[in-house]
NUFI-41989 format. One record per residue: z, y, x of N, C-alpha, C in turn; chain; residue in one letter; residue number from 1. Coordinates in steps of 0.2 Angstrom, whole numbers, plus 5000, padded with zeros to 4 digits. Layout:
N
Z  Y  X  Z  Y  X  Z  Y  X  A  A  NUM
...
END
This chain:
363
5133  4616  5229  5137  4617  5222  5132  4618  5217  A  M  1
5133  4614  5211  5129  4615  5205  5131  4621  5201  A  L  2
5126  4624  5198  5127  4631  5195  5126  4630  5188  A  K  3
5130  4634  5184  5128  4634  5176  5127  4641  5175  A  C  4
5120  4643  5173  5118  4649  5171  5119  4651  5164  A  G  5
5122  4657  5163  5124  4659  5156  5118  4664  5154  A  I  6
5114  4662  5149  5108  4666  5147  5109  4668  5139  A  I  7
5105  4672  5137  5104  4675  5130  5101  4681  5130  A  G  8
5100  4684  5124  5097  4690  5123  5102  4696  5125  A  L  9
5100  4702  5127  5105  4707  5128  5109  4708  5122  A  P  10
5116  4710  5124  5121  4711  5119  5123  4705  5115  A  L  11
5122  4699  5117  5124  4693  5114  5131  4692  5115  A  S  12
5134  4695  5120  5141  4694  5123  5141  4689  5129  A  G  13
5136  4688  5132  5136  4684  5138  5141  4686  5143  A  K  14
5142  4692  5145  5147  4695  5150  5154  4694  5147  A  S  15
5155  4694  5140  5161  4693  5137  5163  4685  5138  A  T  16
5158  4681  5137  5159  4674  5138  5161  4672  5146  A  I  17
5157  4676  5150  5158  4675  5157  5165  4677  5159  A  F  18
5168  4683  5156  5174  4685  5157  5180  4680  5155  A  N  19
5178  4677  5149  5182  4672  5146  5183  4666  5151  A  V  20
5178  4664  5153  5177  4658  5158  5181  4659  5164  A  V  21
5179  4665  5167  5181  4667  5174  5188  4671  5175  A  T  22
5190  4674  5169  5195  4679  5169  5194  4684  5174  A  R  23
5187  4686  5174  5185  4691  5179  5187  4698  5177  A  A  24
5188  4699  5170  5190  4706  5167  5185  4711  5169  A  G  25
5188  4717  5171  5184  4723  5173  5180  4722  5179  A  A  26
5181  4717  5183  5177  4716  5189  5170  4715  5188  A  E  27
5168  4712  5182  5161  4711  5181  5157  4717  5180  A  V  28
5152  4718  5183  5148  4724  5183  5143  4723  5177  A  K  29
5142  4728  5173  5137  4728  5167  5130  4728  5170  A  P  30
5126  4725  5165  5119  4725  5167  5116  4732  5164  A  Y  31
5116  4737  5169  5114  4743  5167  5110  4746  5173  A  A  32
5106  4751  5172  5103  4755  5178  5099  4750  5182  A  S  33
5096  4745  5179  5091  4741  5183  5094  4736  5186  A  G  34
5101  4735  5186  5104  4729  5189  5102  4723  5187  A  K  35
5100  4718  5192  5098  4712  5190  5101  4706  5193  A  T  36
5105  4708  5199  5109  4703  5202  5114  4700  5198  A  D  37
5114  4693  5197  5119  4690  5193  5126  4691  5195  A  P  38
5131  4690  5190  5138  4690  5192  5139  4682  5193  A  N  39
5143  4681  5198  5145  4674  5200  5152  4673  5201  A  R  40
5154  4667  5199  5162  4665  5200  5163  4658  5200  A  A  41
5167  4655  5205  5169  4648  5205  5175  4648  5200  A  M  42
5175  4643  5196  5180  4642  5191  5183  4635  5192  A  V  43
5190  4634  5192  5193  4628  5192  5192  4624  5185  A  N  44
5191  4618  5186  5189  4614  5180  5196  4611  5177  A  V  45
5198  4613  5171  5204  4611  5168  5204  4603  5167  A  P  46
5210  4600  5169  5210  4593  5169  5217  4591  5168  A  D  47
5220  4589  5163  5227  4587  5162  5229  4581  5166  A  E  48
5224  4577  5168  5225  4571  5173  5227  4574  5180  A  R  49
5223  4578  5182  5225  4581  5188  5231  4585  5188  A  F  50
5233  4589  5183  5239  4592  5183  5245  4587  5183  A  D  51
5244  4582  5179  5249  4577  5179  5251  4573  5186  A  H  52
5245  4572  5189  5246  4569  5196  5249  4574  5201  A  L  53
5248  4580  5200  5251  4585  5204  5259  4585  5203  A  A  54
5260  4585  5197  5268  4585  5195  5271  4578  5198  A  R  55
5268  4573  5198  5270  4566  5200  5271  4566  5207  A  L  56
5266  4569  5211  5267  4568  5218  5270  4574  5222  A  F  57
5270  4580  5218  5273  4586  5221  5271  4587  5228  A  E  58
5264  4588  5229  5261  4588  5236  5262  4595  5238  A  P  59
5261  4596  5245  5261  4603  5248  5255  4607  5246  A  K  60
5250  4604  5244  5243  4607  5242  5240  4604  5236  A  K  61
5237  4608  5231  5233  4605  5226  5226  4608  5226  A  V  62
5221  4604  5225  5214  4607  5225  5211  4604  5219  A  T  63
5210  4608  5214  5206  4606  5208  5199  4606  5209  A  P  64
5195  4602  5205  5188  4603  5205  5186  4609  5202  A  A  65
5180  4612  5205  5177  4618  5203  5170  4618  5201  A  T  66
5168  4623  5197  5161  4623  5195  5159  4631  5195  A  V  67
5153  4632  5197  5151  4639  5197  5147  4641  5191  A  E  68
5149  4647  5188  5146  4650  5183  5142  4656  5185  A  F  69
5136  4657  5183  5132  4663  5184  5130  4667  5178  A  V  70
5132  4673  5177  5131  4677  5172  5124  4681  5173  A  D  71
5119  4679  5169  5112  4682  5170  5111  4688  5166  A  L  72
5106  4692  5168  5104  4698  5164  5101  4695  5157  A  A  73
5102  4699  5152  5099  4698  5145  5092  4697  5146  A  G  74
5089  4692  5142  5082  4690  5142  5079  4693  5136  A  L  75
5074  4698  5136  5071  4701  5131  5065  4698  5129  A  S  76
5062  4699  5123  5055  4697  5122  5050  4699  5127  A  R  77
5045  4695  5129  5040  4696  5134  5043  4697  5141  A  N  78
5049  4694  5142  5051  4694  5149  5047  4690  5153  A  A  79
5043  4684  5151  5039  4680  5154  5033  4684  5157  A  S  80
5031  4690  5153  5026  4695  5155  5028  4700  5160  A  K  81
5035  4700  5162  5037  4704  5167  5041  4710  5164  A  G  82
5042  4710  5157  5045  4716  5154  5052  4716  5155  A  E  83
5056  4721  5155  5063  4722  5156  5065  4719  5163  A  G  84
5069  4715  5163  5071  4712  5170  5068  4705  5170  A  V  85
5063  4704  5167  5060  4697  5166  5059  4693  5172  A  G  86
5055  4695  5177  5053  4691  5182  5060  4690  5187  A  N  87
5064  4695  5188  5070  4693  5191  5075  4688  5188  A  A  88
5075  4689  5181  5079  4685  5177  5077  4678  5178  A  F  89
5070  4677  5177  5068  4670  5177  5068  4667  5183  A  L  90
5068  4671  5189  5069  4667  5195  5076  4665  5196  A  S  91
5081  4669  5193  5088  4667  5194  5089  4661  5189  A  F  92
5086  4660  5183  5087  4655  5179  5084  4648  5182  A  V  93
5079  4649  5186  5076  4643  5189  5081  4640  5195  A  S  94
5086  4644  5197  5090  4642  5202  5096  4639  5199  A  E  95
5097  4639  5192  5103  4636  5189  5101  4629  5188  A  S  96
5107  4625  5187  5106  4618  5186  5107  4616  5179  A  D  97
5110  4620  5175  5111  4619  5168  5112  4626  5165  A  A  98
5111  4626  5158  5110  4633  5155  5116  4633  5149  A  L  99
5120  4638  5149  5124  4640  5143  5121  4645  5139  A  V  100
5118  4644  5134  5114  4649  5130  5119  4652  5125  A  H  101
5121  4658  5126  5125  4662  5121  5121  4665  5116  A  V  102
5123  4664  5109  5119  4666  5104  5124  4670  5099  A  V  103
5122  4676  5098  5126  4681  5094  5127  4679  5087  A  R  104
5133  4679  5084  5134  4678  5077  5139  4684  5075  A  L  105
5142  4688  5079  5147  4693  5077  5143  4699  5075  A  F  106
5146  4703  5070  5144  4709  5068  5148  4715  5072  A  E  107
5144  4720  5074  5148  4725  5077  5143  4731  5077  A  N  108
5144  4736  5073  5140  4742  5072  5140  4746  5079  A  S  109
5145  4746  5083  5145  4749  5089  5141  4746  5094  A  D  110
5139  4740  5093  5134  4736  5098  5128  4734  5094  A  V  111
5123  4738  5093  5117  4736  5089  5114  4730  5092  A  P  112
5112  4726  5088  5108  4720  5090  5101  4722  5092  A  H  113
5098  4720  5097  5091  4722  5099  5086  4720  5094  A  P  114
5087  4715  5090  5082  4714  5085  5084  4717  5078  A  E  115
5089  4721  5078  5092  4724  5072  5095  4720  5066  A  N  116
5096  4714  5068  5099  4710  5063  5102  4704  5066  A  S  117
5107  4700  5062  5110  4694  5065  5106  4688  5062  A  I  118
5103  4685  5067  5099  4679  5065  5099  4674  5071  A  D  119
5104  4670  5072  5105  4666  5078  5099  4661  5079  A  P  120
5096  4658  5074  5091  4654  5075  5085  4658  5078  A  V  121
5083  4663  5075  5078  4668  5078  5079  4669  5085  A  R  122
5085  4671  5087  5087  4673  5094  5086  4668  5098  A  D  123
5089  4662  5096  5088  4656  5101  5081  4655  5102  A  W  124
5077  4655  5097  5069  4654  5098  5066  4659  5103  A  N  125
5068  4665  5102  5065  4670  5107  5066  4669  5114  A  I  126
5073  4667  5116  5074  4665  5123  5071  4659  5124  A  V  127
5071  4654  5120  5068  4647  5122  5060  4648  5123  A  E  128
5057  4652  5119  5050  4653  5120  5048  4657  5126  A  M  129
5053  4661  5129  5051  4665  5135  5052  4660  5141  A  E  130
5057  4655  5140  5057  4650  5145  5051  4645  5145  A  L  131
5049  4644  5139  5043  4639  5139  5037  4643  5142  A  I  132
5036  4650  5140  5031  4653  5143  5031  4653  5151  A  F  133
5037  4654  5153  5038  4654  5161  5035  4647  5164  A  R  134
5037  4642  5161  5035  4635  5163  5028  4634  5162  A  D  135
5025  4636  5157  5018  4636  5156  5014  4640  5161  A  L  136
5017  4646  5163  5013  4650  5168  5013  4646  5175  A  G  137
5019  4643  5177  5019  4639  5183  5014  4633  5183  A  V  138
5014  4629  5177  5009  4624  5177  5002  4626  5177  A  I  139
5000  4632  5174  4993  4634  5174  4991  4636  5181  A  E  140
4996  4639  5184  4994  4641  5191  4993  4635  5196  A  N  141
4997  4630  5195  4996  4624  5199  4990  4620  5197  A  R  142
4988  4620  5191  4982  4616  5188  4976  4620  5191  A  L  143
4976  4627  5190  4970  4630  5193  4969  4629  5200  A  S  144
4974  4628  5204  4973  4627  5211  4970  4620  5212  A  R  145
4973  4615  5208  4970  4608  5209  4963  4608  5207  A  L  146
4962  4611  5201  4955  4611  5198  4950  4614  5203  A  Q  147
4952  4619  5207  4948  4623  5211  4946  4618  5217  A  A  148
4949  4613  5219  4947  4609  5224  4941  4604  5223  A  K  149
4937  4603  5227  4931  4599  5226  4933  4592  5224  A  K  150
4939  4589  5228  4941  4583  5227  4948  4582  5227  A  K  151
4952  4579  5223  4959  4578  5223  4961  4571  5226  A  N  152
4966  4571  5230  4968  4565  5233  4972  4561  5228  A  I  153
4973  4555  5228  4977  4551  5223  4983  4554  5221  A  P  154
4987  4557  5225  4994  4560  5223  4993  4566  5219  A  S  155
4987  4569  5220  4986  4575  5216  4983  4574  5210  A  E  156
4979  4568  5209  4977  4566  5203  4983  4564  5198  A  I  157
4988  4560  5201  4994  4559  5198  4998  4565  5195  A  E  158
4998  4570  5200  5002  4576  5198  4998  4580  5193  A  E  159
4992  4580  5193  4988  4583  5188  4989  4580  5181  A  K  160
4989  4574  5181  4990  4570  5174  4996  4572  5171  A  A  161
5001  4572  5176  5008  4573  5174  5009  4580  5171  A  L  162
5006  4585  5175  5007  4592  5173  5003  4593  5166  A  L  163
4997  4590  5165  4994  4591  5159  4998  4588  5153  A  E  164
5001  4583  5154  5006  4580  5149  5011  4585  5148  A  R  165
5014  4588  5153  5019  4593  5152  5017  4599  5148  A  C  166
5011  4601  5150  5007  4607  5147  5006  4606  5140  A  Q  167
5004  4600  5138  5003  4599  5131  5010  4599  5127  A  S  168
5015  4597  5130  5022  4597  5127  5024  4605  5126  A  C  169
5023  4609  5131  5025  4616  5130  5020  4620  5125  A  L  170
5014  4618  5125  5010  4621  5120  5011  4619  5113  A  L  171
5015  4614  5112  5018  4612  5105  5024  4616  5104  A  E  172
5026  4621  5109  5032  4624  5108  5039  4620  5109  A  E  173
5038  4615  5113  5044  4610  5114  5046  4611  5121  A  R  174
5052  4611  5123  5054  4611  5130  5053  4604  5133  A  P  175
5052  4604  5140  5051  4598  5143  5057  4593  5143  A  L  176
5063  4595  5142  5068  4591  5141  5067  4586  5135  A  R  177
5063  4588  5131  5061  4583  5125  5056  4578  5126  A  E  178
5053  4578  5132  5047  4574  5134  5049  4567  5136  A  L  179
5055  4566  5137  5057  4559  5139  5054  4557  5146  A  G  180
5054  4561  5151  5051  4560  5157  5055  4554  5161  A  L  181
5052  4550  5165  5055  4545  5169  5058  4548  5175  A  S  182
5062  4544  5178  5065  4547  5185  5060  4548  5190  A  S  183
5055  4544  5190  5049  4546  5195  5046  4552  5193  A  E  184
5044  4553  5186  5041  4559  5184  5046  4565  5186  A  D  185
5052  4565  5185  5057  4570  5187  5057  4572  5195  A  L  186
5056  4566  5198  5056  4567  5206  5049  4571  5208  A  R  187
5044  4569  5205  5037  4573  5206  5037  4580  5204  A  L  188
5041  4581  5199  5041  4588  5196  5047  4593  5199  A  L  189
5051  4590  5203  5057  4593  5206  5056  4600  5209  A  S  190
5050  4600  5213  5049  4606  5216  5047  4612  5212  A  G  191
5045  4611  5206  5043  4616  5201  5049  4620  5198  A  F  192
5055  4617  5198  5061  4620  5195  5060  4623  5188  A  A  193
5057  4618  5184  5055  4620  5177  5062  4621  5173  A  F  194
5062  4627  5170  5068  4629  5167  5069  4626  5160  A  V  195
5064  4623  5157  5065  4620  5150  5067  4612  5151  A  T  196
5067  4610  5158  5070  4604  5159  5077  4604  5160  A  L  197
5080  4609  5161  5087  4610  5162  5092  4608  5156  A  K  198
5097  4604  5157  5101  4603  5151  5104  4610  5148  A  P  199
5105  4610  5142  5107  4616  5138  5113  4615  5134  A  E  200
5118  4620  5133  5123  4620  5129  5122  4627  5125  A  L  201
5123  4626  5118  5123  4633  5114  5130  4635  5113  A  I  202
5131  4641  5114  5138  4644  5113  5137  4649  5107  A  V  203
5140  4648  5101  5140  4652  5096  5145  4657  5097  A  A  204
5143  4664  5098  5148  4669  5099  5150  4672  5093  A  N  205
5156  4671  5090  5158  4674  5084  5164  4679  5085  A  L  206
5166  4682  5080  5172  4687  5080  5177  4683  5076  A  D  207
5183  4686  5077  5189  4682  5074  5189  4682  5066  A  E  208
5185  4686  5063  5184  4685  5056  5180  4680  5053  A  T  209
5176  4677  5058  5171  4672  5056  5174  4665  5057  A  Q  210
5179  4663  5053  5183  4657  5054  5180  4652  5049  A  T  211
5176  4654  5044  5174  4649  5039  5168  4645  5042  A  D  212
5169  4638  5042  5164  4634  5045  5158  4633  5041  A  D  213
5158  4636  5035  5152  4636  5030  5148  4642  5031  A  S  214
5150  4646  5036  5146  4652  5037  5138  4651  5037  A  L  215
5134  4654  5033  5127  4652  5033  5124  4652  5040  A  P  216
5125  4658  5043  5121  4658  5050  5124  4653  5055  A  V  217
5130  4651  5054  5133  4646  5059  5130  4639  5057  A  L  218
5129  4638  5050  5126  4632  5048  5119  4631  5050  A  G  219
5115  4636  5050  5108  4636  5052  5108  4635  5059  A  A  220
5112  4638  5063  5112  4636  5071  5114  4629  5072  A  L  221
5119  4627  5068  5122  4620  5069  5116  4615  5068  A  R  222
5112  4616  5063  5107  4612  5061  5101  4612  5066  A  E  223
5100  4618  5069  5095  4618  5074  5097  4614  5080  A  L  224
5104  4615  5082  5106  4611  5088  5106  4604  5087  A  A  225
5108  4602  5081  5107  4594  5079  5100  4592  5080  A  K  226
5095  4596  5077  5088  4594  5077  5086  4593  5085  A  T  227
5088  4598  5089  5086  4598  5096  5090  4594  5100  A  K  228
5095  4591  5098  5099  4586  5102  5103  4590  5107  A  G  229
5106  4596  5105  5109  4601  5110  5116  4602  5107  A  I  230
5121  4601  5112  5128  4602  5110  5129  4609  5108  A  R  231
5133  4611  5103  5135  4617  5101  5143  4618  5101  A  L  232
5145  4624  5104  5152  4626  5105  5153  4633  5102  A  L  233
5158  4633  5097  5160  4639  5094  5165  4643  5099  A  K  234
5164  4649  5100  5169  4653  5104  5170  4660  5101  A  I  235
5176  4662  5100  5177  4669  5097  5178  4673  5103  A  F  236
5172  4675  5106  5172  4678  5113  5177  4684  5114  A  G  237
5177  4689  5110  5181  4695  5111  5188  4693  5111  A  K  238
5190  4689  5106  5197  4687  5105  5199  4683  5111  A  M  239
5195  4678  5113  5197  4674  5119  5198  4678  5125  A  E  240
5194  4683  5126  5194  4688  5132  5201  4691  5132  A  M  241
5203  4693  5126  5209  4697  5125  5215  4692  5127  A  E  242
5214  4686  5124  5220  4681  5126  5220  4679  5133  A  I  243
5215  4679  5137  5215  4678  5144  5218  4683  5148  A  T  244
5219  4689  5145  5222  4695  5148  5229  4695  5148  A  E  245
5232  4691  5143  5239  4690  5142  5243  4686  5148  A  L  246
5249  4687  5149  5253  4682  5153  5252  4675  5150  A  P  247
5253  4670  5154  5252  4663  5152  5256  4661  5146  A  E  248
5263  4663  5147  5267  4661  5141  5265  4664  5135  A  E  249
5263  4670  5135  5261  4674  5129  5254  4671  5126  A  E  250
5250  4669  5131  5244  4665  5129  5246  4659  5124  A  Q  251
5250  4655  5127  5252  4649  5123  5255  4651  5116  A  K  252
5259  4656  5116  5263  4658  5110  5258  4660  5105  A  E  253
5253  4665  5107  5248  4667  5103  5243  4662  5100  A  F  254
5241  4657  5105  5237  4652  5102  5241  4647  5097  A  M  255
5247  4646  5098  5251  4642  5094  5251  4646  5087  A  G  256
5252  4652  5087  5252  4656  5080  5246  4655  5077  A  E  257
5240  4655  5081  5233  4654  5077  5231  4647  5076  A  L  258
5236  4642  5078  5234  4635  5077  5229  4633  5082  A  G  259
5228  4636  5088  5223  4634  5093  5226  4629  5098  A  I  260
5224  4623  5098  5226  4618  5102  5224  4618  5109  A  E  261
5217  4620  5110  5214  4621  5117  5210  4627  5117  A  E  262
5211  4631  5122  5207  4637  5122  5200  4636  5123  A  S  263
5196  4641  5120  5189  4641  5120  5186  4640  5128  A  G  264
5190  4644  5132  5189  4644  5139  5189  4637  5142  A  R  265
5194  4633  5141  5195  4626  5143  5189  4622  5141  A  N  266
5188  4623  5134  5183  4618  5131  5176  4620  5134  A  R  267
5174  4626  5135  5168  4628  5138  5167  4626  5145  A  L  268
5172  4626  5149  5172  4624  5156  5171  4617  5156  A  I  269
5175  4613  5152  5174  4606  5152  5167  4603  5150  A  S  270
5164  4607  5145  5158  4605  5142  5152  4607  5147  A  E  271
5153  4612  5151  5148  4614  5156  5149  4609  5162  A  A  272
5154  4607  5164  5155  4601  5169  5152  4595  5167  A  Y  273
5153  4593  5161  5149  4587  5158  5142  4588  5158  A  A  274
5140  4594  5156  5133  4596  5155  5129  4595  5162  A  L  275
5132  4597  5167  5129  4596  5174  5129  4589  5176  A  L  276
5132  4585  5172  5132  4577  5174  5137  4576  5179  A  G  277
5143  4579  5179  5148  4579  5184  5154  4575  5182  A  L  278
5157  4572  5187  5164  4568  5185  5168  4570  5191  A  L  279
5175  4568  5190  5180  4569  5195  5183  4563  5197  A  S  280
5184  4562  5203  5189  4557  5205  5195  4560  5210  A  F  281
5200  4556  5210  5206  4559  5213  5208  4556  5220  A  F  282
5211  4560  5224  5215  4557  5230  5221  4560  5230  A  T  283
5226  4556  5231  5233  4558  5230  5238  4557  5236  A  T  284
5243  4561  5237  5248  4560  5242  5253  4565  5242  A  G  285
5257  4565  5247  5262  4571  5247  5259  4577  5251  A  K  286
5254  4576  5255  5251  4582  5258  5246  4585  5253  A  D  287
5242  4582  5249  5238  4585  5244  5236  4580  5238  A  E  288
5235  4583  5233  5232  4580  5227  5226  4584  5226  A  V  289
5220  4580  5226  5214  4584  5225  5209  4580  5220  A  R  290
5205  4584  5217  5200  4582  5212  5193  4583  5216  A  A  291
5190  4578  5217  5183  4578  5220  5178  4577  5215  A  W  292
5172  4581  5216  5166  4581  5211  5161  4576  5214  A  T  293
5158  4572  5209  5152  4568  5210  5148  4569  5204  A  L  294
5141  4567  5205  5137  4566  5200  5137  4559  5197  A  V  295
5137  4559  5190  5138  4552  5187  5132  4548  5190  A  K  296
5135  4542  5191  5130  4537  5194  5131  4536  5202  A  G  297
5135  4541  5205  5136  4540  5212  5141  4534  5214  A  D  298
5140  4532  5220  5144  4526  5222  5150  4527  5226  A  N  299
5153  4522  5229  5159  4523  5233  5157  4526  5239  A  A  300
5152  4525  5242  5150  4528  5248  5149  4536  5247  A  V  301
5146  4537  5242  5145  4544  5240  5152  4548  5239  A  D  302
5157  4544  5236  5164  4547  5236  5167  4548  5243  A  A  303
5166  4543  5247  5168  4544  5254  5165  4550  5257  A  A  304
5158  4551  5256  5155  4556  5260  5157  4563  5257  A  G  305
5159  4563  5250  5162  4569  5248  5168  4571  5251  A  A  306
5172  4566  5253  5178  4568  5257  5177  4570  5264  A  I  307
5173  4566  5267  5171  4567  5274  5166  4563  5276  A  H  308
5161  4566  5280  5155  4562  5282  5157  4556  5286  A  S  309
5163  4556  5290  5165  4550  5294  5167  4545  5290  A  D  310
5170  4546  5284  5172  4541  5280  5166  4537  5277  A  L  311
5161  4541  5275  5155  4537  5273  5151  4533  5279  A  A  312
5151  4536  5285  5148  4532  5290  5152  4526  5292  A  R  313
5159  4526  5292  5162  4520  5294  5165  4516  5288  A  G  314
5162  4517  5282  5165  4514  5276  5166  4507  5276  A  F  315
5172  4504  5274  5173  4497  5274  5174  4495  5266  A  I  316
5179  4498  5263  5180  4497  5256  5184  4503  5253  A  R  317
5183  4503  5246  5187  4508  5243  5192  4505  5239  A  A  318
5198  4507  5239  5204  4505  5235  5204  4509  5229  A  Q  319
5203  4506  5223  5202  4510  5217  5207  4508  5211  A  V  320
5209  4513  5208  5213  4511  5201  5211  4517  5197  A  V  321
5210  4516  5190  5209  4521  5186  5215  4525  5184  A  S  322
5215  4531  5183  5220  4535  5181  5224  4532  5175  A  Y  323
5221  4530  5170  5224  4527  5164  5229  4521  5166  A  E  324
5226  4517  5171  5230  4511  5173  5236  4513  5177  A  D  325
5235  4518  5181  5240  4520  5185  5246  4523  5181  A  F  326
5244  4527  5176  5249  4530  5172  5253  4524  5168  A  I  327
5249  4519  5165  5252  4514  5161  5256  4509  5165  A  S  328
5255  4509  5171  5259  4504  5175  5264  4508  5179  A  H  329
5268  4512  5176  5274  4516  5179  5272  4520  5185  A  E  330
5266  4523  5185  5265  4527  5191  5266  4523  5198  A  H  331
5265  4517  5198  5266  4513  5204  5260  4509  5206  A  S  332
5258  4510  5212  5252  4507  5215  5254  4499  5216  A  L  333
5260  4498  5217  5263  4491  5218  5262  4487  5212  A  A  334
5264  4491  5206  5263  4487  5199  5256  4486  5198  A  K  335
5252  4491  5199  5245  4491  5198  5242  4485  5202  A  C  336
5244  4484  5208  5241  4478  5212  5244  4472  5209  A  R  337
5250  4472  5207  5253  4465  5204  5249  4463  5198  A  E  338
5247  4468  5194  5243  4467  5188  5236  4466  5189  A  K  339
5233  4467  5195  5226  4466  5196  5222  4472  5194  A  G  340
5225  4478  5193  5221  4483  5191  5219  4488  5197  A  V  341
5223  4487  5203  5221  4490  5209  5216  4486  5212  A  L  342
5210  4488  5214  5205  4484  5216  5202  4486  5223  A  R  343
5199  4482  5226  5195  4484  5232  5188  4483  5230  A  L  344
5184  4489  5231  5177  4489  5229  5173  4490  5235  A  E  345
5166  4488  5235  5162  4489  5240  5157  4495  5239  A  G  346
5152  4495  5244  5148  4501  5244  5144  4503  5237  A  K  347
5142  4498  5234  5138  4499  5228  5142  4500  5221  A  E  348
5149  4500  5222  5153  4502  5216  5152  4509  5213  A  Y  349
5150  4509  5207  5149  4515  5204  5155  4519  5202  A  I  350
5157  4524  5204  5163  4528  5203  5163  4530  5196  A  V  351
5169  4529  5193  5170  4531  5186  5175  4537  5185  A  A  352
5174  4541  5180  5177  4547  5180  5185  4546  5179  A  D  353
5189  4549  5183  5196  4548  5183  5198  4542  5188  A  G  354
5194  4540  5192  5196  4535  5197  5201  4538  5202  A  D  355
5206  4534  5204  5210  4536  5210  5208  4532  5216  A  M  356
5205  4535  5221  5202  4531  5226  5205  4533  5233  A  I  357
5206  4527  5237  5208  4528  5244  5202  4524  5248  A  E  358
5199  4528  5253  5194  4525  5257  5197  4521  5263  A  I  359
5194  4515  5264  5196  4512  5270  5190  4512  5275  A  R  360
5191  4514  5281  5185  4515  5285  5187  4514  5292  A  F  361
5181  4513  5296  5182  4512  5304  5177  4516  5307  A  N  362
5178  4521  5311  5173  4524  5315  5174  4523  5323  A  V  363
END
């Protein structure tokens, strides 16, 4: 299962965002008294298509797609040198597949900022530099071992050249995700678990009074995200957490009064799912409607294997129709077949987000 790690400075509201996403409430343990083990939770991915299919088929069982969120301890300055919970934190970051970087914009005199002022661009840079230092340390350790050898074999020569290229990028204070590495480069580097290679989403954590989009600190953070090519999402953390504690009907009523069409929780989960490079396909029937998770680019055999290894082993064909075509053709597979939008696909078919699939197999 792919994991999305929630990172940021101490007191940035990471655990609040984790509460919003997971509805964990008071179950989340605070990072105090040396606690470093992260809070973890599996979260259902909101998907109106899945909900609609469940209403149409009225199955005995429904199984939505899920994604794991991990709330990591706050990262302070010099964490890469082992200060605070630095070493433990960075080991947990390396285990994450994507990063949700929470940046504080809210003012609260009862929760003093560790840097004594609100400056989201500075805060983002503090965390980013600690991640860069961590990756630099990994590279320097490996290069020193390679350089200590009397002679490098060809694969080590190739590795050394690639690591030196990465080192130069990091020394320019640029994360490795900006280096434009090839798929072969990424394969060679996979064992290092470089944290600055991981895709990142910035979450601007505001309070309910900061609704003005022209807020200077928000504008500066938005410009940074645009320059870095990183998606930015605004969340009113404390208010969203209070909304999630209400009964569902009251949540809808409250959101309606505020003019909120989609909760920050749903937007964040969907963004994280996309950030991980995931998509959903559906299997349907009276017994179960289920959303299955694949990585973008996976093929029909991968889809079969996600359901059961026997289906991949005995794969013959995949019967496929897109959710949109199914809905627009009166929710009828017969109509879809008649109009030619219900297709039989082979092993190499690349699954699209929202495909409804039935695997034909023989074992």
